C-alpha positions, 0 to 999 in steps of 0.5 A, spaced: 474 678 579 468 678 583 461 674 581 456 678 576 451 680 580 446 676 576 449 669 579 449 672 585 442 674 585 441 666 584 445 664 589 441 668 594 435 664 592 437 658 595 439 659 602 432 658 604 431 650 600 440 651 602 439 651 609 433 647 611 437 642 607 443 643 612 438 644 618 436 637 617 442 634 615 446 636 622 441 637 626 444 642 629 441 651 627 449 654 629 452 648 624 448 648 619 448 656 619 455 654 618 454 648 613 451 654 609 456 660 610 462 654 607 457 653 602 456 660 600 463 662 601 465 656 596 460 658 590 462 665 591 470 662 590 468 658 585 463 662 580 465 662 574 466 653 575 458 654 574 454 652 569 449 655 566 446 649 563 445 646 570 441 648 575 443 652 581 440 648 587 443 642 585 450 644 584 449 647 592 447 642 594 452 639 591 457 643 595 454 643 601 455 634 601 462 636 599 463 641 605 459 636 609 464 629 608 470 634 608 467 636 617 466 629 618 472 627 615 476 631 619 472 631 625 470 624 626 466 624 632 458 625 633 455 632 636 450 631 640 444 637 641 440 639 646 432 637 644 429 644 643 435 645 637 433 639 634 425 640 634 428 647 631 431 643 625 425 639 623 420 644 619 413 644 621 409 637 621 402 640 624 401 641 632 403 634 633 409 636 638 410 628 639 410 626 631 415 632 631 419 628 636 419 622 634 420 623 627 426 627 629 429 621 633 427 616 627 431 620 623 437 622 627 437 614 628 438 613 620 445 611 617 447 617 613 448 615 607 440 613 606 439 620 611 442 623 606 438 621 599 431 622 603 432 629 605 433 631 597 429 627 594 423 628 600 424 634 604 427 638 598 424 635 592 430 633 587 429 627 583 433 621 584 437 624 577 438 630 581 439 627 588 445 621 584 448 628 581 448 632 589 452 626 591 456 622 585 452 616 586 448 612 581 440 612 581 440 606 582 444 606 589 439 612 590 433 609 589 436 602 593 437 607 600 431 611 600 427 605 599 430 602 605 430 609 609 423 609 608 422 601 611 426 604 616 423 610 618 415 606 618 419 601 623 422 606 628 416 610 628 412 603 629 415 602 635 419 595 632 426 594 631 428 596 624 430 591 617 436 594 616 437 596 623 445 594 621 448 602 621 443 604 624 446 609 631 443 609 637 441 616 640 443 616 648 
């Protein structure tokens, strides 16, 4: 049974924000598009499980998160992308290319557990409760991870070693 037209229209409305989140999560436009495609396929296959009282964006971001984590479990290796692809993954931060590169490098060094809630709350403008719902973690955990991520980003952008350096990835 196909998804109703109204559901399909709602789903189409989530694509820009879903794509933006996926690109900032994986730092590779092609991989992000694959993640969005997987998310949309899963959403359409399980449209009957969607609760109309819930925000469809939060629901699709949950699906994207789960698909991303499934892929990470299947493929434990880290994929590094070239600089041009990484720059394209970032939303515009003004005209300062140096700032965009610094921010991208700093975000890439954050552990995924900090980067995900930070991007969901700051980039996608989800509430802490919605973010907790997407990531399936307590709200307090979301708050502490975002706090640690912001501190680490400030340190990295100021050229200091982050205070919570444990778990940061080294970008080569």
